[in-house]
N, CA, C and O atoms as a GROMACS GRO file, in nm:
protein
  340
    1MET      N    1   3.143  -3.515 -13.254
    1MET     CA    2   3.253  -3.432 -13.253
    1MET      C    3   3.220  -3.296 -13.198
    1MET      O    4   3.269  -3.253 -13.094
    2GLU      N    5   3.152  -3.246 -13.256
    2GLU     CA    6   3.105  -3.119 -13.274
    2GLU      C    7   3.133  -3.064 -13.107
    2GLU      O    8   3.212  -2.976 -13.075
    3PRO      N    9   3.055  -3.136 -13.026
    3PRO     CA   10   3.058  -3.100 -12.851
    3PRO      C   11   3.240  -3.036 -12.828
    3PRO      O   12   3.286  -2.923 -12.815
    4LEU      N   13   3.303  -3.169 -12.833
    4LEU     CA   14   3.429  -3.183 -12.808
    4LEU      C   15   3.524  -3.076 -12.873
    4LEU      O   16   3.612  -3.031 -12.799
    5GLY      N   17   3.520  -3.036 -12.989
    5GLY     CA   18   3.566  -2.901 -13.061
    5GLY      C   19   3.529  -2.785 -12.990
    5GLY      O   20   3.610  -2.697 -12.966
    6PHE      N   21   3.412  -2.780 -12.956
    6PHE     CA   22   3.345  -2.655 -12.888
    6PHE      C   23   3.385  -2.631 -12.743
    6PHE      O   24   3.392  -2.522 -12.688
    7PHE      N   25   3.411  -2.759 -12.684
    7PHE     CA   26   3.459  -2.772 -12.589
    7PHE      C   27   3.608  -2.714 -12.567
    7PHE      O   28   3.638  -2.624 -12.489
    8LEU      N   29   3.684  -2.777 -12.641
    8LEU     CA   30   3.835  -2.769 -12.672
    8LEU      C   31   3.839  -2.568 -12.720
    8LEU      O   32   3.945  -2.507 -12.728
    9GLY      N   33   3.790  -2.545 -12.730
    9GLY     CA   34   3.767  -2.394 -12.793
    9GLY      C   35   3.777  -2.325 -12.647
    9GLY      O   36   3.867  -2.257 -12.599
   10VAL      N   37   3.658  -2.366 -12.595
   10VAL     CA   38   3.588  -2.281 -12.460
   10VAL      C   39   3.763  -2.283 -12.375
   10VAL      O   40   3.836  -2.184 -12.362
   11VAL      N   41   3.792  -2.419 -12.330
   11VAL     CA   42   3.872  -2.434 -12.226
   11VAL      C   43   4.020  -2.374 -12.280
   11VAL      O   44   4.101  -2.354 -12.191
   12THR      N   45   4.064  -2.342 -12.424
   12THR     CA   46   4.180  -2.277 -12.458
   12THR      C   47   4.137  -2.107 -12.435
   12THR      O   48   4.187  -2.042 -12.344
   13PHE      N   49   4.044  -2.053 -12.526
   13PHE     CA   50   3.967  -1.918 -12.450
   13PHE      C   51   4.017  -1.899 -12.330
   13PHE      O   52   4.106  -1.817 -12.307
   14ASN      N   53   3.958  -1.978 -12.241
   14ASN     CA   54   3.952  -1.939 -12.102
   14ASN      C   55   4.113  -1.944 -12.025
   14ASN      O   56   4.150  -1.874 -11.931
   15ALA      N   57   4.178  -2.028 -12.082
   15ALA     CA   58   4.349  -2.037 -12.078
   15ALA      C   59   4.434  -1.947 -12.129
   15ALA      O   60   4.547  -1.929 -12.085
   16LEU      N   61   4.373  -1.870 -12.246
   16LEU     CA   62   4.428  -1.748 -12.294
   16LEU      C   63   4.435  -1.602 -12.188
   16LEU      O   64   4.518  -1.524 -12.141
   17VAL      N   65   4.238  -1.637 -12.190
   17VAL     CA   66   4.235  -1.534 -12.120
   17VAL      C   67   4.294  -1.523 -11.967
   17VAL      O   68   4.305  -1.408 -11.923
   18ARG      N   69   4.332  -1.632 -11.882
   18ARG     CA   70   4.360  -1.623 -11.773
   18ARG      C   71   4.512  -1.628 -11.788
   18ARG      O   72   4.563  -1.631 -11.676
   19LEU      N   73   4.596  -1.631 -11.875
   19LEU     CA   74   4.695  -1.656 -11.896
   19LEU      C   75   4.763  -1.498 -11.953
   19LEU      O   76   4.882  -1.466 -11.948
   20LYS      N   77   4.672  -1.430 -11.994
   20LYS     CA   78   4.702  -1.284 -12.057
   20LYS      C   79   4.793  -1.206 -11.980
   20LYS      O   80   4.898  -1.163 -12.028
   21GLU      N   81   4.751  -1.181 -11.842
   21GLU     CA   82   4.815  -1.070 -11.769
   21GLU      C   83   4.961  -1.155 -11.771
   21GLU      O   84   5.051  -1.097 -11.831
   22PRO      N   85   4.988  -1.260 -11.724
   22PRO     CA   86   5.111  -1.313 -11.691
   22PRO      C   87   5.219  -1.304 -11.791
   22PRO      O   88   5.340  -1.290 -11.773
   23MET      N   89   5.146  -1.318 -11.908
   23MET     CA   90   5.213  -1.338 -12.006
   23MET      C   91   5.247  -1.189 -12.089
   23MET      O   92   5.338  -1.192 -12.172
   24ARG      N   93   5.180  -1.072 -12.068
   24ARG     CA   94   5.210  -0.960 -12.058
   24ARG      C   95   5.319  -0.911 -11.953
   24ARG      O   96   5.432  -0.879 -11.990
   25LYS      N   97   5.282  -0.906 -11.832
   25LYS     CA   98   5.369  -0.870 -11.802
   25LYS      C   99   5.570  -0.919 -11.814
   25LYS      O  100   5.670  -0.847 -11.816
   26ALA      N  101   5.553  -1.055 -11.819
   26ALA     CA  102   5.627  -1.103 -11.855
   26ALA      C  103   5.725  -1.061 -11.993
   26ALA      O  104   5.846  -1.037 -11.996
   27ALA      N  105   5.637  -1.062 -12.089
   27ALA     CA  106   5.688  -0.978 -12.238
   27ALA      C  107   5.730  -0.828 -12.166
   27ALA      O  108   5.849  -0.801 -12.178
   28VAL      N  109   5.639  -0.720 -12.086
   28VAL     CA  110   5.745  -0.597 -12.037
   28VAL      C  111   5.858  -0.631 -11.935
   28VAL      O  112   5.930  -0.540 -11.894
   29THR      N  113   5.874  -0.740 -11.899
   29THR     CA  114   5.990  -0.725 -11.830
   29THR      C  115   6.085  -0.754 -11.928
   29THR      O  116   6.172  -0.667 -11.936
   30ALA      N  117   6.101  -0.856 -12.013
   30ALA     CA  118   6.169  -0.903 -12.093
   30ALA      C  119   6.215  -0.764 -12.201
   30ALA      O  120   6.328  -0.769 -12.249
   31VAL      N  121   6.138  -0.660 -12.231
   31VAL     CA  122   6.147  -0.553 -12.294
   31VAL      C  123   6.210  -0.482 -12.244
   31VAL      O  124   6.308  -0.432 -12.300
   32SER      N  125   6.165  -0.444 -12.085
   32SER     CA  126   6.265  -0.361 -12.029
   32SER      C  127   6.422  -0.424 -12.018
   32SER      O  128   6.519  -0.353 -12.045
   33GLN      N  129   6.433  -0.525 -11.987
   33GLN     CA  130   6.565  -0.597 -11.980
   33GLN      C  131   6.641  -0.574 -12.131
   33GLN      O  132   6.757  -0.552 -12.165
   34ALA      N  133   6.547  -0.585 -12.185
   34ALA     CA  134   6.663  -0.571 -12.383
   34ALA      C  135   6.693  -0.432 -12.375
   34ALA      O  136   6.802  -0.404 -12.426
   35MET      N  137   6.628  -0.331 -12.324
   35MET     CA  138   6.654  -0.191 -12.307
   35MET      C  139   6.758  -0.151 -12.245
   35MET      O  140   6.849  -0.080 -12.288
   36ASN      N  141   6.742  -0.209 -12.116
   36ASN     CA  142   6.874  -0.207 -12.027
   36ASN      C  143   6.984  -0.237 -12.064
   36ASN      O  144   7.073  -0.172 -12.011
   37PHE      N  145   7.012  -0.304 -12.130
   37PHE     CA  146   7.088  -0.442 -12.210
   37PHE      C  147   7.140  -0.310 -12.334
   37PHE      O  148   7.255  -0.280 -12.366
   38THR      N  149   7.060  -0.274 -12.363
   38THR     CA  150   7.089  -0.172 -12.493
   38THR      C  151   7.153  -0.057 -12.452
   38THR      O  152   7.224   0.004 -12.532
   39GLU      N  153   7.137  -0.014 -12.327
   39GLU     CA  154   7.172   0.138 -12.274
   39GLU      C  155   7.294   0.131 -12.249
   39GLU      O  156   7.369   0.225 -12.274
   40VAL      N  157   7.345  -0.015 -12.181
   40VAL     CA  158   7.452  -0.035 -12.100
   40VAL      C  159   7.562  -0.066 -12.238
   40VAL      O  160   7.677  -0.023 -12.232
   41ALA      N  161   7.513  -0.142 -12.356
   41ALA     CA  162   7.573  -0.173 -12.497
   41ALA      C  163   7.645  -0.014 -12.513
   41ALA      O  164   7.763   0.016 -12.494
   42LYS      N  165   7.506   0.091 -12.564
   42LYS     CA  166   7.556   0.184 -12.628
   42LYS      C  167   7.661   0.261 -12.510
   42LYS      O  168   7.763   0.316 -12.550
   43GLY      N  169   7.633   0.261 -12.397
   43GLY     CA  170   7.757   0.313 -12.323
   43GLY      C  171   7.912   0.280 -12.338
   43GLY      O  172   8.014   0.346 -12.359
   44ALA      N  173   7.881   0.154 -12.318
   44ALA     CA  174   8.055   0.107 -12.376
   44ALA      C  175   8.073   0.095 -12.478
   44ALA      O  176   8.177   0.032 -12.500
   45ALA      N  177   8.002   0.136 -12.593
   45ALA     CA  178   8.030   0.162 -12.717
   45ALA      C  179   8.106   0.313 -12.739
   45ALA      O  180   8.212   0.342 -12.794
   46TYR      N  181   8.025   0.380 -12.683
   46TYR     CA  182   8.081   0.529 -12.691
   46TYR      C  183   8.192   0.566 -12.623
   46TYR      O  184   8.264   0.654 -12.669
   47GLY      N  185   8.232   0.480 -12.461
   47GLY     CA  186   8.327   0.507 -12.414
   47GLY      C  187   8.441   0.439 -12.512
   47GLY      O  188   8.544   0.504 -12.529
   48ILE      N  189   8.428   0.308 -12.577
   48ILE     CA  190   8.510   0.265 -12.655
   48ILE      C  191   8.596   0.362 -12.793
   48ILE      O  192   8.709   0.360 -12.842
   49LYS      N  193   8.468   0.442 -12.819
   49LYS     CA  194   8.462   0.526 -12.963
   49LYS      C  195   8.554   0.651 -12.897
   49LYS      O  196   8.621   0.718 -12.975
   50GLU      N  197   8.559   0.684 -12.749
   50GLU     CA  198   8.670   0.759 -12.700
   50GLU      C  199   8.772   0.775 -12.712
   50GLU      O  200   8.851   0.848 -12.772
   51GLU      N  201   8.769   0.643 -12.603
   51GLU     CA  202   8.917   0.593 -12.592
   51GLU      C  203   9.002   0.583 -12.769
   51GLU      O  204   9.112   0.629 -12.796
   52VAL      N  205   8.927   0.524 -12.846
   52VAL     CA  206   8.985   0.524 -12.995
   52VAL      C  207   9.034   0.648 -13.037
   52VAL      O  208   9.151   0.646 -13.075
   53GLU      N  209   8.959   0.786 -13.041
   53GLU     CA  210   8.987   0.923 -13.067
   53GLU      C  211   9.078   0.936 -13.008
   53GLU      O  212   9.180   0.977 -13.064
   54ASP      N  213   9.079   0.911 -12.888
   54ASP     CA  214   9.199   0.956 -12.800
   54ASP      C  215   9.357   0.926 -12.877
   54ASP      O  216   9.444   1.004 -12.917
   55ILE      N  217   9.351   0.828 -12.875
   55ILE     CA  218   9.443   0.732 -12.924
   55ILE      C  219   9.476   0.788 -13.062
   55ILE      O  220   9.598   0.804 -13.052
   56ILE      N  221   9.447   0.822 -13.174
   56ILE     CA  222   9.431   0.854 -13.257
   56ILE      C  223   9.480   0.988 -13.298
   56ILE      O  224   9.553   1.015 -13.394
   57ALA      N  225   9.423   1.076 -13.198
   57ALA     CA  226   9.464   1.213 -13.173
   57ALA      C  227   9.584   1.198 -13.108
   57ALA      O  228   9.666   1.282 -13.145
   58GLU      N  229   9.628   1.113 -13.014
   58GLU     CA  230   9.747   1.123 -12.946
   58GLU      C  231   9.842   1.093 -13.098
   58GLU      O  232   9.930   1.177 -13.121
   59ALA      N  233   9.827   0.988 -13.189
   59ALA     CA  234   9.925   0.936 -13.249
   59ALA      C  235   9.901   1.065 -13.331
   59ALA      O  236  10.002   1.128 -13.297
   60HIS      N  237   9.859   1.116 -13.384
   60HIS     CA  238   9.832   1.237 -13.511
   60HIS      C  239   9.923   1.339 -13.456
   60HIS      O  240  10.010   1.387 -13.529
   61TYR      N  241   9.911   1.373 -13.340
   61TYR     CA  242  10.000   1.465 -13.272
   61TYR      C  243  10.138   1.432 -13.260
   61TYR      O  244  10.222   1.521 -13.251
   62GLU      N  245  10.170   1.305 -13.257
   62GLU     CA  246  10.345   1.297 -13.206
   62GLU      C  247  10.379   1.252 -13.363
   62GLU      O  248  10.499   1.270 -13.384
   63ASN      N  249  10.334   1.219 -13.436
   63ASN     CA  250  10.361   1.209 -13.580
   63ASN      C  251  10.356   1.382 -13.638
   63ASN      O  252  10.426   1.406 -13.737
   64MET      N  253  10.308   1.450 -13.602
   64MET     CA  254  10.314   1.589 -13.682
   64MET      C  255  10.449   1.662 -13.562
   64MET      O  256  10.522   1.755 -13.596
   65LYS      N  257  10.454   1.615 -13.467
   65LYS     CA  258  10.605   1.634 -13.386
   65LYS      C  259  10.704   1.614 -13.441
   65LYS      O  260  10.791   1.700 -13.454
   66ASN      N  261  10.713   1.475 -13.491
   66ASN     CA  262  10.828   1.428 -13.521
   66ASN      C  263  10.861   1.471 -13.634
   66ASN      O  264  10.981   1.483 -13.656
   67LYS      N  265  10.739   1.514 -13.765
   67LYS     CA  266  10.788   1.573 -13.888
   67LYS      C  267  10.821   1.707 -13.851
   67LYS      O  268  10.896   1.747 -13.939
   68MET      N  269  10.807   1.777 -13.785
   68MET     CA  270  10.867   1.915 -13.739
   68MET      C  271  11.020   1.917 -13.686
   68MET      O  272  11.092   2.016 -13.695
   69GLY      N  273  11.053   1.815 -13.640
   69GLY     CA  274  11.180   1.827 -13.579
   69GLY      C  275  11.206   1.927 -13.443
   69GLY      O  276  11.146   2.035 -13.437
   70PRO      N  277  11.281   1.894 -13.355
   70PRO     CA  278  11.337   1.982 -13.277
   70PRO      C  279  11.347   2.146 -13.336
   70PRO      O  280  11.424   2.180 -13.426
   71LEU      N  281  11.280   2.213 -13.284
   71LEU     CA  282  11.291   2.365 -13.261
   71LEU      C  283  11.414   2.481 -13.277
   71LEU      O  284  11.422   2.587 -13.338
   72ASN      N  285  11.514   2.397 -13.182
   72ASN     CA  286  11.612   2.478 -13.149
   72ASN      C  287  11.702   2.464 -13.250
   72ASN      O  288  11.798   2.540 -13.264
   73ASP      N  289  11.671   2.344 -13.345
   73ASP     CA  290  11.768   2.315 -13.458
   73ASP      C  291  11.742   2.416 -13.580
   73ASP      O  292  11.819   2.417 -13.676
   74TYR      N  293  11.670   2.472 -13.576
   74TYR     CA  294  11.658   2.568 -13.699
   74TYR      C  295  11.672   2.675 -13.631
   74TYR      O  296  11.717   2.757 -13.710
   75GLU      N  297  11.654   2.740 -13.494
   75GLU     CA  298  11.689   2.870 -13.440
   75GLU      C  299  11.854   2.930 -13.493
   75GLU      O  300  11.882   3.042 -13.536
   76GLY      N  301  11.950   2.805 -13.469
   76GLY     CA  302  12.050   2.873 -13.511
   76GLY      C  303  12.104   2.926 -13.610
   76GLY      O  304  12.192   3.010 -13.621
   77GLU      N  305  12.010   2.838 -13.725
   77GLU     CA  306  12.057   2.851 -13.886
   77GLU      C  307  11.984   2.978 -13.926
   77GLU      O  308  12.024   3.020 -14.035
   78VAL      N  309  11.881   3.059 -13.867
   78VAL     CA  310  11.812   3.136 -13.902
   78VAL      C  311  11.886   3.260 -13.829
   78VAL      O  312  11.905   3.355 -13.906
   79ASP      N  313  11.933   3.279 -13.694
   79ASP     CA  314  12.021   3.335 -13.645
   79ASP      C  315  12.160   3.387 -13.755
   79ASP      O  316  12.182   3.500 -13.798
   80GLN      N  317  12.225   3.281 -13.774
   80GLN     CA  318  12.351   3.295 -13.894
   80GLN      C  319  12.298   3.359 -14.005
   80GLN      O  320  12.365   3.453 -14.049
   81GLN      N  321  12.186   3.329 -14.066
   81GLN     CA  322  12.145   3.397 -14.215
   81GLN      C  323  12.104   3.532 -14.162
   81GLN      O  324  12.154   3.628 -14.221
   82TYR      N  325  12.013   3.560 -14.051
   82TYR     CA  326  12.019   3.684 -14.081
   82TYR      C  327  12.010   3.720 -13.898
   82TYR      O  328  11.929   3.691 -13.811
   83PRO      N  329  12.148   3.804 -13.900
   83PRO     CA  330  12.192   3.816 -13.736
   83PRO      C  331  12.143   3.921 -13.695
   83PRO      O  332  12.165   3.948 -13.577
   84GLU      N  333  12.066   4.008 -13.769
   84GLU     CA  334  11.987   4.103 -13.717
   84GLU      C  335  11.841   4.067 -13.607
   84GLU      O  336  11.761   4.147 -13.558
   85HIS      N  337  11.846   3.923 -13.595
   85HIS     CA  338  11.717   3.907 -13.549
   85HIS      C  339  11.777   3.846 -13.396
   85HIS      O  340  11.699   3.812 -13.307
   0.00000   0.00000   0.00000
C-alpha cells in the first residue's frame, strides 16, 4: 500500500507543477477582468451620481424661484411707497 500512496503523491505533485503556469495565467486574467468590470461600474456610478446631483440642484433652483415669485410684482409696491426711487 505504501508504494501506491507514494506513486499517487508523485503524480499529484507533478500535475500541480505542470498546471501551475496555466492556473496562474487564468487567475491573472480573471483578476484583470474583475478590475476592468470594477472600473466600468465605478464610472457608471459616478455618472449616475452626477446626474442625480444635477436634478436635485435644478429642483432646488425651481423651488427657490417659485418661493420668491416674480420680481416685477414687488417693484410696483416699492415705487408706490417710496416715489423717490
